[in-house]
Steps between C-alpha positions, in 0.01 A plus 500: 500500500602746771367427850756680711700819482815314604773415252496131408796274434453150359755221510449173318783284629633405839841645413335837435309473827820420688700788351574756771231766494588833348488772767122512520230408746204285407150537639407142415655201329278243330662157513391188313415217738690259274821702555457468877452124471766417241775736614480532880851647535450747217158606624646553846761730351235694310303546823815642662560738207152652502546669835174649626301420185189289548558152354191380314500132406288401201467191288559662162388183322154535656472879517383693198633846423194672654559330836872579493417864421246519784751358747772733371270795556442419866765256628466577871126440487547176305749369754268577792184353356625233261311382193211353697434785745640588842744256658 
């Protein structure tokens, strides 16, 4: 499923997420809520690494692929309005 024209990179482990980024800029970074809660130091480092990318926090256990794809297609809008409408 392609919802954005941006290149996508997927990492499955915290060690991959904490590896220094390869000279590239990210538009958005989708982060599992569980990672934020279980690895506060690691998630803080990831947030430092992403630079100006929009961090989008999702509960991957509760989000189906369609929802993840929708959020990936419009991360700035998702951050501003949230899942239940405007903040």
